[in-house]
Each structure stands twice: as C-alpha cells, then as structure tokens.
VODOVO-254320 format. One record per residue (C-alpha): x, y, z. Coordinates in pm, whole numbers, padded with zeros to 5 digits, always signed. Layout:
<dodos>
XYZ ...
</dodos>
This chain:
<dodos>
+05790-04969-00297 +05752-04654-00505 +05816-04308-00358 +05735-03963-00497 +05976-03719-00329 +05894-03352-00370 +06139-03065-00417 +06179-03025-00040 +06322-03377-00025 +06530-03358-00343 +06694-03037-00221 +06801-03209+00101 +07010-03449-00108 +07245-03169-00214 +07217-02885+00038 +07441-02858+00344 +07317-03100+00609 +07350-02852+00892 +07096-02623+00723 +06846-02895+00641 +06625-03060+00903 +06562-03428+00827 +06852-03444+00582 +06950-03784+00725 +06609-03929+00638 +06608-03764+00295 +06953-03897+00216 +06840-04243+00328 +06571-04230+00059 +06832-04135-00200 +07056-04419-00083 +06769-04670-00091 +06702-04567-00452 +07071-04600-00537 +07074-04947-00375 +06764-05051-00577 +06562-05100-00259 +06291-04853-00365 +06169-04691-00684 +06147-04316-00717 +05931-04124-00958 +05889-03748-00996 +05677-03509-01201 +05868-03311-01461 +05823-02990-01264 +06075-03105-01002 +06368-02959-01194 +06209-02613-01212 +06129-02604-00841 +06472-02730-00739 +06656-02512-00989 +06469-02206-00867 +06591-02259-00510 +06944-02352-00609 +06998-02066-00852 +06871-01811-00601 +07038-01941-00285 +07348-02113-00427 +07415-01956-00769 +07786-02042-00767 +07719-02418-00748 +07363-02447-00881 +07468-02588-01218 +07685-02857-01059 +07418-02958-00807 +07149-02972-01076 +07370-03185-01297 +07428-03423-01007 +07054-03453-00944 +06979-03501-01313 +07239-03778-01328 +07046-03975-01069 +06814-04066-01357 +06498-04068-01151 +06208-04156-01380 +06015-03843-01476 +05645-03836-01553 +05528-03559-01783 +05182-03409-01733 +04891-03581-01897 +04521-03503-01881 +04467-03761-01604 +04731-03603-01376 +04621-03248-01454 +04258-03330-01379 +04343-03501-01050 +04583-03226-00944 +04315-02967-01017 +04069-03155-00795 +04329-03182-00518 +04392-02805-00534 +04019-02740-00491 +03973-03002-00218 +04274-02914-00003 +04349-02550-00094 +04710-02636-00189 +04927-02520-00476 +04911-02690-00812 +05281-02770-00770 +05220-02968-00450 +04906-03123-00593 +05108-03246-00893 +05335-03457-00671 +05033-03577-00475 +04842-03669-00793 +05141-03859-00926 +05157-04062-00606 +04788-04144-00629 +04797-04246-00994 +05111-04459-00956 +05021-04621-00623 +05317-04457-00452 +05388-04273-00129 +05433-03898-00146 +05716-03793+00087 +05759-03426+00177 +05901-03195+00441 +05623-02944+00375 +05433-02935+00703 +05186-02674+00581 +05085-02902+00294 +05054-03203+00523 +04824-03015+00763 +04588-02957+00470 +04579-03320+00354 +04548-03499+00686 +04288-03736+00543 +04525-03878+00281 +04754-04146+00421 +04977-04169+00111 +05121-03828+00204 +05395-03864+00463 +05637-03634+00637 +06004-03713+00588 +06052-03735+00965 +05855-04062+00952 +06099-04225+00713 +06259-04519+00891 +06335-04731+00589 +06154-04858+00288 +05984-05147+00471 +05850-04934+00755 +05680-04644+00579 
</dodos>
C-alpha cells in the first residue's frame, strides 16, 4: 500500500504529542513505513510547508526536527506537467489550495491514499475516496 501523507501528518511525527490530535495514528503510519509495511511518497513541497511551521513555532529545534524528517528518506516526487495539470484541475473543482491539491494529485497519479488531518480540505473533496482523515487510520490493511 502506498500513502501520501501531507504536512499535517508529517508534523505530527515530530511535534509534542499532547499538542497534536491524532498523533498516535500519524506515528503509526511512520512506524509502518519504518517497518516496510507501507510505502510513503510525498511531493517536494512537503519540506517547505513543514519547515515553515517548525521555524515559526519551534525555531530553537526546527533544524534538528527537519534533519530527522529528511533522514527518513521518504521518496520525493518533483512537479511535472502531469501533476501540475491535475493539481490545477483539482483546485478549480474543489476550491482548495494548490498545496493541498498537489498532495491529492500525487495520490491520484500514483494510485495511493492521501492521508491528512485537514478537515476543511476533506469537507471539500467528499466525493474522492482516496482522501482520508488520519482518524480513520487503523493500520495499513484496514484503510
């Protein structure tokens, strides 16, 4: 199974658990990747989104946390015309940001599940069953 976690999920891997709803489920995804039970894939923009949050909210440890996340060696997909075109269509169809649409487009083009904690985004894409809320994560065989 292939999963596209967005920045909201990736941040839960390193932020204090008590401040992060669904951190248990998010960390289970990270562990499943570490145990080779699932494949993860992310668009290259993940680092900019995550770094933005970390450097603003946790500047004293941002560099360390980013290094840890980078060392996970999650495969990164750089934008290509196919992804850009699909993301642009998703923005128009669902009235979402291009950032969110980039994760969504990657999931579509790689036959993956897009996992997020972004409830606002999920309310806009209710017709797309590859987009799932992290609260529904019960393990790689049950998603």
